[in-house]
N, CA and C atoms as a LAMMPS dump frame, in Angstrom:
ITEM: TIMESTEP
0
ITEM: NUMBER OF ATOMS
543
ITEM: BOX BOUNDS ff ff ff
-5.0000000000000000e+02 5.0000000000000000e+02
-5.0000000000000000e+02 5.0000000000000000e+02
-5.0000000000000000e+02 5.0000000000000000e+02
ITEM: ATOMS id mol type element x y z
1 1 1 N 13.418 -6.312 -8.121
2 1 2 C 13.322 -4.894 -7.895
3 1 3 C 12.539 -4.689 -6.6
4 2 1 N 13.169 -3.997 -5.655
5 2 2 C 12.566 -3.769 -4.344
6 2 3 C 12.692 -2.294 -4.007
7 3 1 N 11.594 -1.704 -3.546
8 3 2 C 11.63 -0.298 -3.162
9 3 3 C 10.785 -0.083 -1.908
10 4 1 N 11.251 0.845 -1.071
11 4 2 C 10.548 1.179 0.174
12 4 3 C 10.412 2.69 0.284
13 5 1 N 9.414 3.093 1.027
14 5 2 C 9.265 4.508 1.374
15 5 3 C 8.775 4.583 2.814
16 6 1 N 9.277 5.578 3.535
17 6 2 C 8.865 5.824 4.912
18 6 3 C 8.263 7.229 4.96
19 7 1 N 7.13 7.347 5.625
20 7 2 C 6.491 8.648 5.772
21 7 3 C 6.043 8.823 7.226
22 8 1 N 6.053 10.059 7.712
23 8 2 C 5.575 10.299 9.083
24 8 3 C 4.1 9.904 9.223
25 9 1 N 3.761 9.402 10.385
26 9 2 C 2.394 9.009 10.696
27 9 3 C 2.034 9.707 11.993
28 10 1 N 1.067 10.601 11.944
29 10 2 C 0.711 11.394 13.117
30 10 3 C -0.259 10.646 14.025
31 11 1 N 0.129 9.422 14.331
32 11 2 C -0.617 8.564 15.25
33 11 3 C 0.43 7.793 16.055
34 12 1 N 0.277 7.711 17.368
35 12 2 C 1.228 6.919 18.15
36 12 3 C 1.251 5.462 17.684
37 13 1 N 2.427 4.879 17.677
38 13 2 C 2.609 3.516 17.195
39 13 3 C 1.673 2.54 17.882
40 14 1 N 1.496 2.69 19.199
41 14 2 C 0.653 1.748 19.943
42 14 3 C -0.844 1.928 19.661
43 15 1 N -1.205 2.937 18.859
44 15 2 C -2.612 3.141 18.49
45 15 3 C -2.881 2.782 17.038
46 16 1 N -1.915 2.139 16.38
47 16 2 C -2.066 1.722 14.988
48 16 3 C -2.174 0.202 14.957
49 17 1 N -3.165 -0.302 14.242
50 17 2 C -3.321 -1.739 14.038
51 17 3 C -3.374 -1.985 12.536
52 18 1 N -2.202 -2.259 11.949
53 18 2 C -2.141 -2.431 10.495
54 18 3 C -2.882 -3.683 10.02
55 19 1 N -2.949 -4.701 10.848
56 19 2 C -3.709 -5.899 10.457
57 19 3 C -5.186 -5.556 10.294
58 20 1 N -5.741 -4.882 11.266
59 20 2 C -7.152 -4.489 11.173
60 20 3 C -7.346 -3.525 10.017
61 21 1 N -6.423 -2.578 9.849
62 21 2 C -6.551 -1.559 8.807
63 21 3 C -6.549 -2.19 7.413
64 22 1 N -5.554 -3.044 7.106
65 22 2 C -5.456 -3.565 5.742
66 22 3 C -6.644 -4.451 5.389
67 23 1 N -7.117 -5.253 6.325
68 23 2 C -8.199 -6.178 5.997
69 23 3 C -9.583 -5.555 6.148
70 24 1 N -9.639 -4.257 6.448
71 24 2 C -10.914 -3.54 6.436
72 24 3 C -10.859 -2.352 5.478
73 25 1 N -9.773 -2.236 4.712
74 25 2 C -9.617 -1.135 3.754
75 25 3 C -10.666 -1.262 2.648
76 26 1 N -11.467 -0.24 2.492
77 26 2 C -12.511 -0.286 1.46
78 26 3 C -11.91 0.001 0.085
79 27 1 N -12.637 -0.388 -0.935
80 27 2 C -12.232 -0.091 -2.308
81 27 3 C -12.071 1.42 -2.484
82 28 1 N -12.993 2.182 -1.929
83 28 2 C -12.939 3.644 -2.036
84 28 3 C -11.684 4.204 -1.363
85 29 1 N -11.358 3.716 -0.172
86 29 2 C -10.167 4.194 0.534
87 29 3 C -8.89 3.788 -0.208
88 30 1 N -8.875 2.592 -0.778
89 30 2 C -7.721 2.144 -1.558
90 30 3 C -7.52 3.06 -2.765
91 31 1 N -8.587 3.342 -3.488
92 31 2 C -8.475 4.205 -4.674
93 31 3 C -8.078 5.629 -4.301
94 32 1 N -8.517 6.106 -3.144
95 32 2 C -8.183 7.467 -2.718
96 32 3 C -6.713 7.606 -2.329
97 33 1 N -6.046 6.505 -1.994
98 33 2 C -4.66 6.56 -1.522
99 33 3 C -3.662 6.84 -2.639
100 34 1 N -4.034 6.594 -3.892
101 34 2 C -3.114 6.826 -5.009
102 34 3 C -3.902 6.991 -6.299
103 35 1 N -3.502 7.926 -7.137
104 35 2 C -4.201 8.08 -8.42
105 35 3 C -4.021 6.866 -9.337
106 36 1 N -3.046 6.008 -9.058
107 36 2 C -2.838 4.816 -9.88
108 36 3 C -3.685 3.621 -9.426
109 37 1 N -4.308 3.703 -8.256
110 37 2 C -5.129 2.598 -7.766
111 37 3 C -6.471 2.593 -8.489
112 38 1 N -6.85 1.419 -8.98
113 38 2 C -8.104 1.277 -9.722
114 38 3 C -9.185 0.548 -8.926
115 39 1 N -8.802 -0.497 -8.175
116 39 2 C -9.803 -1.265 -7.432
117 39 3 C -9.104 -2.182 -6.43
118 40 1 N -9.848 -2.552 -5.385
119 40 2 C -9.34 -3.514 -4.404
120 40 3 C -10.524 -4.258 -3.797
121 41 1 N -10.271 -5.505 -3.466
122 41 2 C -11.269 -6.319 -2.79
123 41 3 C -10.537 -7.321 -1.92
124 42 1 N -11.212 -7.834 -0.912
125 42 2 C -10.578 -8.758 0.018
126 42 3 C -11.266 -10.105 -0.026
127 43 1 N -10.466 -11.155 0.178
128 43 2 C -10.95 -12.517 0.05
129 43 3 C -10.543 -13.347 1.263
130 44 1 N -11.128 -14.51 1.354
131 44 2 C -10.726 -15.511 2.345
132 44 3 C -10.928 -16.861 1.671
133 45 1 N -9.853 -17.636 1.623
134 45 2 C -9.908 -18.948 0.994
135 45 3 C -9.111 -19.937 1.84
136 46 1 N -9.744 -21.007 2.242
137 46 2 C -9.069 -22.001 3.068
138 46 3 C -8.542 -21.423 4.362
139 47 1 N -9.228 -20.42 4.908
140 47 2 C -8.804 -19.79 6.153
141 47 3 C -7.716 -18.743 5.991
142 48 1 N -7.269 -18.507 4.754
143 48 2 C -6.22 -17.51 4.501
144 48 3 C -6.853 -16.263 3.881
145 49 1 N -6.558 -15.124 4.479
146 49 2 C -7.069 -13.864 3.953
147 49 3 C -6.23 -13.43 2.76
148 50 1 N -6.85 -12.638 1.913
149 50 2 C -6.126 -12.135 0.751
150 50 3 C -6.737 -10.852 0.242
151 51 1 N -6.115 -10.332 -0.794
152 51 2 C -6.549 -9.081 -1.394
153 51 3 C -6.306 -9.158 -2.894
154 52 1 N -7.232 -8.617 -3.643
155 52 2 C -7.036 -8.464 -5.084
156 52 3 C -6.963 -6.966 -5.338
157 53 1 N -5.822 -6.519 -5.883
158 53 2 C -5.596 -5.098 -6.139
159 53 3 C -5.362 -4.883 -7.625
160 54 1 N -5.91 -3.799 -8.148
161 54 2 C -5.709 -3.43 -9.54
162 54 3 C -5.111 -2.029 -9.557
163 55 1 N -3.973 -1.901 -10.269
164 55 2 C -3.263 -0.626 -10.346
165 55 3 C -2.828 -0.392 -11.792
166 56 1 N -2.616 0.858 -12.128
167 56 2 C -2.039 1.21 -13.422
168 56 3 C -0.827 2.082 -13.139
169 57 1 N 0.364 1.498 -13.373
170 57 2 C 1.607 2.175 -13.016
171 57 3 C 2.484 2.301 -14.253
172 58 1 N 2.762 3.525 -14.667
173 58 2 C 3.666 3.763 -15.79
174 58 3 C 3.255 3.083 -17.077
175 59 1 N 1.971 3.061 -17.381
176 59 2 C 1.504 2.444 -18.615
177 59 3 C 1.29 0.947 -18.511
178 60 1 N 1.451 0.388 -17.323
179 60 2 C 1.265 -1.052 -17.118
180 60 3 C 0.12 -1.278 -16.144
181 61 1 N -0.867 -2.036 -16.579
182 61 2 C -1.966 -2.434 -15.712
183 61 3 C -1.501 -3.658 -14.933
184 62 1 N -1.661 -3.65 -13.606
185 62 2 C -1.194 -4.749 -12.77
186 62 3 C -2.354 -5.24 -11.906
187 63 1 N -2.545 -6.553 -11.93
188 63 2 C -3.567 -7.175 -11.096
189 63 3 C -2.85 -8.141 -10.165
190 64 1 N -2.954 -7.875 -8.855
191 64 2 C -2.294 -8.709 -7.852
192 64 3 C -3.329 -9.543 -7.114
193 65 1 N -2.99 -10.794 -6.887
194 65 2 C -3.815 -11.719 -6.116
195 65 3 C -3.046 -12.067 -4.849
196 66 1 N -3.085 -11.167 -3.882
197 66 2 C -2.306 -11.335 -2.655
198 66 3 C -2.921 -12.373 -1.726
199 67 1 N -2.032 -13.076 -1.034
200 67 2 C -2.411 -13.95 0.071
201 67 3 C -1.602 -13.507 1.283
202 68 1 N -2.221 -13.572 2.433
203 68 2 C -1.559 -13.173 3.672
204 68 3 C -0.43 -14.137 4.005
205 69 1 N 0.753 -13.589 4.249
206 69 2 C 1.89 -14.366 4.738
207 69 3 C 1.961 -14.207 6.252
208 70 1 N 1.829 -12.966 6.718
209 70 2 C 1.854 -12.656 8.146
210 70 3 C 1.146 -11.33 8.367
211 71 1 N 0.536 -11.176 9.538
212 71 2 C -0.115 -9.904 9.862
213 71 3 C -0.308 -9.807 11.364
214 72 1 N -0.015 -8.617 11.887
215 72 2 C -0.33 -8.289 13.272
216 72 3 C -0.469 -6.775 13.342
217 73 1 N -0.672 -6.25 14.529
218 73 2 C -0.901 -4.811 14.676
219 73 3 C 0.254 -3.975 14.121
220 74 1 N 1.477 -4.488 14.212
221 74 2 C 2.648 -3.731 13.782
222 74 3 C 2.964 -3.811 12.304
223 75 1 N 2.296 -4.697 11.575
224 75 2 C 2.582 -4.78 10.152
225 75 3 C 1.974 -6 9.496
226 76 1 N 2.209 -6.09 8.191
227 76 2 C 1.715 -7.24 7.443
228 76 3 C 2.635 -7.515 6.268
229 77 1 N 2.533 -8.735 5.768
230 77 2 C 3.224 -9.142 4.546
231 77 3 C 2.221 -9.897 3.695
232 78 1 N 2.043 -9.438 2.465
233 78 2 C 1.166 -10.089 1.512
234 78 3 C 2.002 -10.499 0.307
235 79 1 N 1.684 -11.642 -0.278
236 79 2 C 2.436 -12.141 -1.424
237 79 3 C 1.474 -12.499 -2.543
238 80 1 N 1.761 -11.98 -3.724
239 80 2 C 1.01 -12.339 -4.921
240 80 3 C 1.955 -13.087 -5.845
241 81 1 N 1.856 -14.401 -5.818
242 81 2 C 2.729 -15.217 -6.655
243 81 3 C 2.278 -15.24 -8.106
244 82 1 N 1.056 -14.847 -8.343
245 82 2 C 0.515 -14.914 -9.696
246 82 3 C -0.051 -13.577 -10.173
247 83 1 N 0.688 -12.514 -9.902
248 83 2 C 0.272 -11.212 -10.415
249 83 3 C 0.317 -11.238 -11.938
250 84 1 N -0.556 -10.48 -12.528
251 84 2 C -0.574 -10.365 -13.978
252 84 3 C -0.39 -8.894 -14.302
253 85 1 N 0.643 -8.607 -15.091
254 85 2 C 0.9 -7.238 -15.545
255 85 3 C 0.622 -7.192 -17.038
256 86 1 N 0.012 -6.121 -17.477
257 86 2 C -0.291 -5.944 -18.893
258 86 3 C 0.495 -4.737 -19.385
259 87 1 N 1.622 -5.02 -20.042
260 87 2 C 2.461 -3.942 -20.565
261 87 3 C 1.656 -3.144 -21.581
262 88 1 N 1.695 -1.835 -21.431
263 88 2 C 0.925 -0.93 -22.294
264 88 3 C -0.563 -1.287 -22.279
265 89 1 N -0.988 -1.912 -21.191
266 89 2 C -2.366 -2.362 -20.961
267 89 3 C -2.803 -3.433 -21.949
268 90 1 N -1.854 -4.1 -22.633
269 90 2 C -2.2 -5.076 -23.661
270 90 3 C -1.442 -6.397 -23.5
271 91 1 N -0.114 -6.366 -23.399
272 91 2 C 0.72 -7.562 -23.421
273 91 3 C 0.804 -8.161 -22.013
274 92 1 N 0.241 -9.382 -21.799
275 92 2 C 0.253 -9.962 -20.448
276 92 3 C 1.602 -10.595 -20.105
277 93 1 N 2.05 -10.344 -18.877
278 93 2 C 3.253 -10.981 -18.343
279 93 3 C 2.971 -11.367 -16.896
280 94 1 N 3.68 -12.369 -16.422
281 94 2 C 3.502 -12.84 -15.054
282 94 3 C 4.563 -12.216 -14.157
283 95 1 N 4.186 -11.914 -12.937
284 95 2 C 5.115 -11.333 -11.966
285 95 3 C 4.753 -11.837 -10.576
286 96 1 N 5.724 -11.76 -9.686
287 96 2 C 5.493 -12.037 -8.277
288 96 3 C 5.685 -10.721 -7.541
289 97 1 N 4.73 -10.376 -6.675
290 97 2 C 4.805 -9.118 -5.938
291 97 3 C 4.645 -9.408 -4.451
292 98 1 N 5.585 -8.888 -3.661
293 98 2 C 5.525 -8.974 -2.196
294 98 3 C 5.309 -7.553 -1.685
295 99 1 N 4.301 -7.39 -0.826
296 99 2 C 3.953 -6.076 -0.284
297 99 3 C 3.994 -6.17 1.231
298 100 1 N 4.816 -5.323 1.858
299 100 2 C 4.871 -5.282 3.318
300 100 3 C 4.682 -3.852 3.792
301 101 1 N 4.064 -3.732 4.949
302 101 2 C 3.941 -2.439 5.623
303 101 3 C 4.207 -2.666 7.091
304 102 1 N 4.909 -1.702 7.707
305 102 2 C 5.145 -1.733 9.143
306 102 3 C 4.956 -0.336 9.699
307 103 1 N 4.622 -0.282 10.971
308 103 2 C 4.577 0.99 11.678
309 103 3 C 5.704 0.947 12.7
310 104 1 N 6.475 2.032 12.735
311 104 2 C 7.663 2.11 13.585
312 104 3 C 7.58 3.362 14.441
313 105 1 N 8.208 3.33 15.602
314 105 2 C 8.253 4.515 16.458
315 105 3 C 9.031 5.611 15.753
316 106 1 N 8.536 6.839 15.895
317 106 2 C 9.177 7.96 15.215
318 106 3 C 9.617 9.069 16.139
319 107 1 N 9.322 9.002 17.409
320 107 2 C 9.703 10.053 18.347
321 107 3 C 8.574 11.037 18.574
322 108 1 N 8.59 11.693 19.72
323 108 2 C 7.576 12.689 20.102
324 108 3 C 6.153 12.131 20.035
325 109 1 N 5.983 10.853 20.312
326 109 2 C 4.653 10.253 20.316
327 109 3 C 4.111 9.91 18.945
328 110 1 N 4.834 10.254 17.898
329 110 2 C 4.384 9.942 16.544
330 110 3 C 5.024 8.631 16.102
331 111 1 N 4.796 8.274 14.877
332 111 2 C 5.368 7.055 14.332
333 111 3 C 5.652 7.259 12.851
334 112 1 N 6.133 6.205 12.228
335 112 2 C 6.439 6.239 10.801
336 112 3 C 5.805 5.019 10.156
337 113 1 N 5.339 5.198 8.927
338 113 2 C 4.793 4.101 8.159
339 113 3 C 5.8 3.749 7.071
340 114 1 N 6.18 2.471 7.027
341 114 2 C 7.107 1.987 6.001
342 114 3 C 6.335 1.045 5.077
343 115 1 N 6.404 1.325 3.789
344 115 2 C 5.767 0.492 2.778
345 115 3 C 6.868 -0.016 1.847
346 116 1 N 6.892 -1.32 1.613
347 116 2 C 7.889 -1.929 0.742
348 116 3 C 7.182 -2.796 -0.286
349 117 1 N 7.59 -2.646 -1.537
350 117 2 C 7.077 -3.47 -2.619
351 117 3 C 8.264 -4.121 -3.307
352 118 1 N 8.184 -5.429 -3.456
353 118 2 C 9.23 -6.18 -4.15
354 118 3 C 8.598 -6.869 -5.355
355 119 1 N 9.126 -6.553 -6.526
356 119 2 C 8.616 -7.084 -7.783
357 119 3 C 9.646 -8.05 -8.354
358 120 1 N 9.248 -9.302 -8.546
359 120 2 C 10.142 -10.308 -9.107
360 120 3 C 9.669 -10.68 -10.505
361 121 1 N 10.554 -10.465 -11.466
362 121 2 C 10.268 -10.756 -12.87
363 121 3 C 11.318 -11.719 -13.404
364 122 1 N 11.008 -12.332 -14.521
365 122 2 C 12.01 -13.161 -15.189
366 122 3 C 13.165 -12.253 -15.62
367 123 1 N 14.353 -12.818 -15.851
368 123 2 C 15.49 -11.979 -16.289
369 123 3 C 15.189 -11.164 -17.538
370 124 1 N 14.517 -11.749 -18.506
371 124 2 C 14.186 -11.018 -19.728
372 124 3 C 13.237 -9.855 -19.437
373 125 1 N 12.212 -10.107 -18.611
374 125 2 C 11.274 -9.038 -18.26
375 125 3 C 11.937 -7.961 -17.41
376 126 1 N 12.885 -8.352 -16.565
377 126 2 C 13.618 -7.353 -15.77
378 126 3 C 14.367 -6.399 -16.686
379 127 1 N 15.014 -6.944 -17.699
380 127 2 C 15.733 -6.111 -18.656
381 127 3 C 14.772 -5.211 -19.417
382 128 1 N 13.677 -5.76 -19.892
383 128 2 C 12.681 -4.968 -20.614
384 128 3 C 12.1 -3.875 -19.727
385 129 1 N 11.807 -4.217 -18.469
386 129 2 C 11.199 -3.226 -17.571
387 129 3 C 12.137 -2.047 -17.333
388 130 1 N 13.434 -2.305 -17.309
389 130 2 C 14.39 -1.205 -17.128
390 130 3 C 14.369 -0.267 -18.323
391 131 1 N 14.125 -0.791 -19.521
392 131 2 C 14.115 0.061 -20.717
393 131 3 C 12.874 0.939 -20.799
394 132 1 N 11.806 0.557 -20.106
395 132 2 C 10.592 1.383 -20.128
396 132 3 C 10.406 2.114 -18.8
397 133 1 N 11.475 2.24 -18.021
398 133 2 C 11.515 3.035 -16.784
399 133 3 C 10.624 2.488 -15.669
400 134 1 N 10.372 1.201 -15.662
401 134 2 C 9.536 0.603 -14.621
402 134 3 C 10.052 0.902 -13.209
403 135 1 N 11.368 0.769 -12.951
404 135 2 C 11.833 1.072 -11.581
405 135 3 C 11.46 2.49 -11.127
406 136 1 N 11.575 3.463 -12.002
407 136 2 C 11.199 4.843 -11.666
408 136 3 C 9.718 4.918 -11.299
409 137 1 N 8.872 4.324 -12.14
410 137 2 C 7.433 4.396 -11.896
411 137 3 C 7.034 3.646 -10.627
412 138 1 N 7.672 2.513 -10.343
413 138 2 C 7.37 1.766 -9.11
414 138 3 C 7.785 2.581 -7.883
415 139 1 N 8.986 3.176 -7.908
416 139 2 C 9.432 4.009 -6.765
417 139 3 C 8.46 5.159 -6.529
418 140 1 N 8.075 5.836 -7.59
419 140 2 C 7.142 6.965 -7.458
420 140 3 C 5.799 6.489 -6.906
421 141 1 N 5.334 5.362 -7.39
422 141 2 C 4.054 4.833 -6.919
423 141 3 C 4.105 4.47 -5.437
424 142 1 N 5.159 3.785 -5.02
425 142 2 C 5.279 3.395 -3.612
426 142 3 C 5.34 4.635 -2.726
427 143 1 N 6.06 5.662 -3.146
428 143 2 C 6.112 6.913 -2.384
429 143 3 C 4.712 7.513 -2.259
430 144 1 N 3.989 7.605 -3.362
431 144 2 C 2.651 8.203 -3.339
432 144 3 C 1.671 7.399 -2.495
433 145 1 N 1.671 6.078 -2.669
434 145 2 C 0.689 5.293 -1.93
435 145 3 C 1.016 5.238 -0.441
436 146 1 N 2.293 5.277 -0.076
437 146 2 C 2.65 5.282 1.345
438 146 3 C 2.077 6.522 2.021
439 147 1 N 2.242 7.662 1.376
440 147 2 C 1.679 8.914 1.914
441 147 3 C 0.156 8.822 1.966
442 148 1 N -0.456 8.319 0.911
443 148 2 C -1.915 8.185 0.891
444 148 3 C -2.434 7.228 1.95
445 149 1 N -1.749 6.108 2.146
446 149 2 C -2.16 5.159 3.179
447 149 3 C -2 5.766 4.572
448 150 1 N -0.917 6.512 4.79
449 150 2 C -0.711 7.171 6.09
450 150 3 C -1.843 8.148 6.373
451 151 1 N -2.242 8.932 5.376
452 151 2 C -3.338 9.883 5.578
453 151 3 C -4.642 9.149 5.883
454 152 1 N -4.865 7.983 5.25
455 152 2 C -6.069 7.204 5.522
456 152 3 C -6.063 6.701 6.97
457 153 1 N -4.934 6.196 7.413
458 153 2 C -4.812 5.723 8.801
459 153 3 C -5.064 6.878 9.768
460 154 1 N -4.502 8.055 9.479
461 154 2 C -4.703 9.23 10.341
462 154 3 C -6.169 9.654 10.375
463 155 1 N -6.837 9.666 9.22
464 155 2 C -8.265 10.042 9.178
465 155 3 C -9.099 9.082 10.016
466 156 1 N -8.83 7.795 9.874
467 156 2 C -9.604 6.8 10.621
468 156 3 C -9.32 6.887 12.12
469 157 1 N -8.087 7.158 12.477
470 157 2 C -7.736 7.344 13.888
471 157 3 C -8.452 8.567 14.451
472 158 1 N -8.447 9.669 13.698
473 158 2 C -9.123 10.895 14.141
474 158 3 C -10.625 10.654 14.312
475 159 1 N -11.223 9.899 13.405
476 159 2 C -12.652 9.607 13.509
477 159 3 C -12.942 8.771 14.757
478 160 1 N -12.085 7.773 15.04
479 160 2 C -12.266 6.963 16.262
480 160 3 C -12.12 7.823 17.504
481 161 1 N -11.121 8.711 17.498
482 161 2 C -10.909 9.597 18.641
483 161 3 C -12.125 10.5 18.85
484 162 1 N -12.664 11.031 17.758
485 162 2 C -13.828 11.916 17.864
486 162 3 C -15.038 11.15 18.408
487 163 1 N -15.22 9.908 17.943
488 163 2 C -16.329 9.082 18.445
489 163 3 C -16.193 8.816 19.936
490 164 1 N -14.944 8.659 20.39
491 164 2 C -14.698 8.37 21.799
492 164 3 C -14.539 9.637 22.628
493 165 1 N -14.646 10.8 21.988
494 165 2 C -14.537 12.062 22.694
495 165 3 C -13.12 12.451 23.048
496 166 1 N -12.147 11.844 22.387
497 166 2 C -10.738 12.128 22.673
498 166 3 C -10.182 13.227 21.797
499 167 1 N -8.962 13.596 22.081
500 167 2 C -8.283 14.626 21.307
501 167 3 C -7.844 14.057 19.966
502 168 1 N -7.888 14.903 18.953
503 168 2 C -7.461 14.533 17.612
504 168 3 C -6.102 15.153 17.351
505 169 1 N -5.099 14.349 16.949
506 169 2 C -3.788 14.926 16.664
507 169 3 C -3.879 16.01 15.603
508 170 1 N -3.102 17.062 15.777
509 170 2 C -3.101 18.181 14.841
510 170 3 C -2.778 17.681 13.436
511 171 1 N -3.617 18.062 12.466
512 171 2 C -3.388 17.697 11.076
513 171 3 C -3.925 16.334 10.697
514 172 1 N -4.384 15.537 11.653
515 172 2 C -4.809 14.172 11.34
516 172 3 C -6.137 14.12 10.599
517 173 1 N -6.928 15.168 10.678
518 173 2 C -8.232 15.138 10.035
519 173 3 C -8.214 15.769 8.647
520 174 1 N -7.057 16.076 8.126
521 174 2 C -6.969 16.693 6.8
522 174 3 C -7.635 15.801 5.763
523 175 1 N -8.364 16.391 4.845
524 175 2 C -9.101 15.626 3.85
525 175 3 C -8.397 15.53 2.507
526 176 1 N -7.529 16.472 2.171
527 176 2 C -6.897 16.414 0.863
528 176 3 C -5.537 15.759 0.952
529 177 1 N -5.204 15.043 -0.108
530 177 2 C -3.92 14.362 -0.19
531 177 3 C -3.149 15.002 -1.326
532 178 1 N -1.92 15.413 -1.061
533 178 2 C -1.06 15.966 -2.1
534 178 3 C -0.047 14.909 -2.498
535 179 1 N 0.032 14.593 -3.771
536 179 2 C 0.966 13.597 -4.256
537 179 3 C 2.126 14.3 -4.938
538 180 1 N 3.366 13.918 -4.579
539 180 2 C 4.522 14.511 -5.241
540 180 3 C 4.518 14.164 -6.726
541 181 1 N 5.088 15.043 -7.528
542 181 2 C 5.14 14.783 -8.976
543 181 3 C 6.152 13.719 -9.291
């Protein structure tokens, strides 16, 4: 199961560094990006950076142990080969989760943020997940977090611009995040 969402980013593409952003994302900023986010922390093991994320999506608690596959200013790919999902917050199952984000040119000096999540389950779990509407909840979550992450990037860009005495893009300093139902 793979889903992507693209949202406008009111920051020029050449002023976005997703590698720096993801590996400096605080637990507070991660939780603010989506109501389903519970916690996040970053690790380094054997020279490889990683992230541990905890989410609750559609009645399933998910703990991802991401390791960096690739990262640069234009995007990143993280892979959690040993994610643990707890169906109904009780029944443990194993999953593989791949998370990628890229920033793309969007025209008029703006850009777009693309977030993709790929969830790999055993055939039996794939069938079960379809019966409890997992694909719907994952799509909704990816849409919400993409918007939340874009707003976080815009806030941080606006703060850097203000520190440097530069102009702040219109709307980039907004503090509230609206999540679609």
